[in-house]
Residue, then its C-alpha position, 0 to 999 in steps of 0.5 A: m342171377k339167372v332166370y329159368v322157366l319150368v313149363p308144366a305140359a303134362g295135362l291130359g285135357r279131358r275137358m277139351g274133348a279131343s283125342l290129342n292132349k291140349q298142349y299139342l292142339t293147333l293155334a295159328d298153325r302151331p301147337i299151343l305149347a310151341h307158342t308158349l315156349a316161344l314166349f320164353d325162348g325169345h325173351p332176353r332175360v331167360d337163360g333156360i327152359y325145362v319142359i315137363s311132359p308125360a313120360d310117354e310123350v317126351p320123345f314126341c314133345r322133343r321131336e314135334v315141338v322143341e326140335r321142329y321149331g328150333f327152341v334153343k333155350v330148352l335145356g331138358l324135357v322132364a317126365g311129369g308126375a301123377e299130380r301137377q305138384d309132382s310134375v313141378r317138383n320133378g322140374l325143380r329137381a332137374c333144374a340147374a338153378e342156384a338158390e338165388d336164381i329166379v324160377l318162373i313156373h308157367d302153364g304150357v297152355r297159356p300161350l298169350c302172356p305179354p313180355v311185360c308180365i314176364d319182366t314184372a314177375i322176374d323183378t318182383a320175385s328177385r325183390v320179394g322172393a315170390c310173386v303171382v301174376g293175376v288180374p282182379v275178378k270182374d264178376t261177383i263171386k258166390e260161396v256155395e255149398g249144397g247148391m245154396i249160397q253161403g256168402t258173397p266175398q268182397r270183389q275188390r279183394l279177389w284176384q284171379a291167379q295166372t302164370p307165370q308164378a315166379f320165385r327164388y329157386g331155393l325158396i320154391r324148391d324148399a316149399h315143394e320138398r316140405a309139402l311132399a314130406e308133410g303130405w300137403l297138396g296145394t292148388d298152385d305153387a304159390s300156395l306152398v309158399e303161403r303155407l310157410g308164412l312167407p310173403v307172396a306178391m300179386v302183380t297185375g297180369d293181362y286178361r288175354n293171358i288165358k289158360i286154354t282148357t276148353p274148346e271155348d278157350l281155344l276159340l278165344a285164344r285164336a281171336f286174341l292172337a288174330s287181333s294182336e297180329g292185326t295190330a302188329r301189321 
């Protein structure tokens, strides 16, 4: 069994309010995407990585991230699509995996995922077929329509999904192709498997494993990174 990683990095990052796409913004003197790729390039169980980038940014990504920082496990850069789901499907089609291999799908702007979460995702997907890394929500959640509260779900049943999401390759490839054929757009990759009635496990992630989408997220990531480097010393 081999393990491959797809890293969607095709988002425009409009909420960041920067002229540069968010995956290339600087975090501790490196692009955010470089930190993310380092998580997997240095992981002993990962066999290969595919970076999914906007088509017109592929040369820049190769030159300024992959080659500049010497990532040896990046097997290809794949042009993204109109939606994230299209981008991931392009990555799955480009991936050299066999049906029983494991594919992890991880946001390009989620650079602080602990190695234990990666290991847990691999082990769980190999056993169950599909899993999502996530954390229990801390706040009370309200269902709202038209500015009025419609209900309050039981908090103990609610989890915040993160990445990586991990799957047997044959399973997630089939789920994506079926969603395309049926014109169905999901909110994440696991939802494509859920709609087929197949089991998807939830495994405990880490509250530091944030997705950087706003300036506030970037400040928080810098604080987390500084804290972890201080602890390492």
